[in-house]
Structures are given as C-alpha cells and as structure tokens.
C-alpha positions as CSV (number, residue, x, y, z in Angstrom):
1,M,123.4,94.1,110.2
2,I,124.2,97.6,108.9
3,I,122.4,100.6,110.3
4,D,122.4,103.9,108.5
5,I,121.0,106.9,110.3
6,T,120.4,110.3,108.9
7,A,118.8,113.1,110.9
8,Q,117.8,116.6,109.9
9,G,115.5,119.3,111.0
10,G,114.9,120.6,114.4
11,F,114.0,124.2,115.2
12,G,113.5,126.0,111.9
13,G,115.1,123.2,110.0
14,I,118.6,124.2,111.1
15,T,121.1,122.7,108.6
16,A,123.7,122.3,111.3
17,A,121.5,119.6,112.9
18,A,122.0,117.3,109.8
19,M,123.9,114.2,110.5
20,K,124.7,110.8,108.9
21,K,126.0,107.8,110.6
22,T,126.6,104.2,109.4
23,I,127.5,101.3,111.7
24,D,128.3,97.7,111.0
25,V,126.9,95.9,114.0
26,D,129.1,92.9,113.4
27,Q,132.2,95.0,114.0
28,Q,131.1,96.2,117.4
29,P,132.0,94.7,120.8
30,R,129.6,91.9,121.8
31,Q,127.7,94.0,124.4
32,M,127.2,96.8,121.9
33,Q,126.1,94.3,119.2
34,Q,123.3,93.1,121.5
35,E,122.1,96.6,122.4
36,L,122.1,97.7,118.8
37,C,120.3,94.6,117.6
38,D,117.6,95.0,120.3
39,A,117.1,98.7,119.7
40,F,117.1,98.7,115.9
41,E,115.3,95.5,115.3
42,P,112.9,96.2,112.4
43,R,109.8,95.1,114.3
44,E,110.7,97.5,117.2
45,L,111.3,100.4,114.7
46,Q,107.9,99.7,113.1
47,R,106.2,99.8,116.5
48,L,107.9,103.1,117.2
49,T,106.6,104.6,113.9
50,R,103.1,104.1,115.2
51,T,103.7,106.1,118.4
52,P,101.7,109.3,118.4
53,C,103.9,112.5,118.2
54,P,101.6,115.5,118.4
55,E,104.3,117.9,119.6
56,C,106.9,117.0,117.0
57,A,106.7,119.9,114.6
58,D,110.2,121.4,115.4
59,R,112.0,118.1,116.3
60,L,114.7,116.2,114.5
61,T,113.5,113.6,112.0
62,Y,115.5,110.4,111.8
63,R,115.6,108.2,108.8
64,I,116.9,104.8,109.9
65,T,117.8,102.1,107.3
66,V,118.4,98.6,108.5
67,T,120.1,96.1,106.2
68,E,120.3,92.5,107.4
69,G,122.3,90.0,105.2
70,Q,120.9,89.6,101.7
71,E,117.5,91.0,102.7
72,S,116.3,94.3,101.2
73,P,117.0,97.3,103.3
74,Q,114.1,98.4,105.6
75,V,113.6,102.2,106.0
76,F,111.9,103.9,108.9
77,T,111.2,107.6,109.5
78,L,110.8,108.7,113.1
79,R,110.6,111.9,114.9
80,E,112.9,112.6,117.9
81,D,110.1,112.3,120.4
82,Q,109.2,108.8,119.1
83,L,112.6,107.4,120.0
84,P,113.2,106.2,123.6
85,P,116.1,108.0,125.5
86,E,118.2,104.8,125.4
87,M,118.0,104.7,121.6
88,L,119.0,108.3,121.4
89,D,122.0,107.6,123.6
90,L,123.0,104.7,121.3
91,I,122.8,107.0,118.3
92,D,125.0,109.5,120.1
93,Q,127.5,106.7,120.8
94,M,127.6,105.5,117.2
C-alpha cells in the first residue's frame, strides 16, 4: 500500500502550511504497517469524509490517496477536524 498525503490551507490559506508526504507501507516496521493499514483503510477514510465539520473553515485540508497493489488509487479529501488525533499523529510521524 502506498499512501500519499498533501495538506494545505489553514488560517488564511497560509502557504507555509502546505505539505506533501508519501509512504510505502510495506517498507515500514511491522507495528507501523499495522497502524497505517488500520488508519488509512479506504472504508475508514470514506467513513471519516461523512463526519460533519461545521467549524472547519480555517483548518487544514488533507488530500489522502491510497494505492493498493494493482487497484486504482482512491482519493479522499478531509478537513483537519475530521481526522482523529491518532491519525494526525501518524501523519506527523510519516
């Protein structure tokens, strides 16, 4: 599984908040592999996209692309407040 994450925005769309990360899950230690697979499983990301986010106007927006094997990439757009703290921690570790 390959996970690509880009983030932009935040207060006033500050350009400095832009980021891009790519991680090959198969190249991570076993424990990290499991955490990443659980957190970035497409069904979980789809569920998170349905989470209401009424206060998200000035938050970061994350675009998360998950590619598994030969399957077509799946793309999800989420606001910072839609992501659980554990997932934000994983993104920071990537």
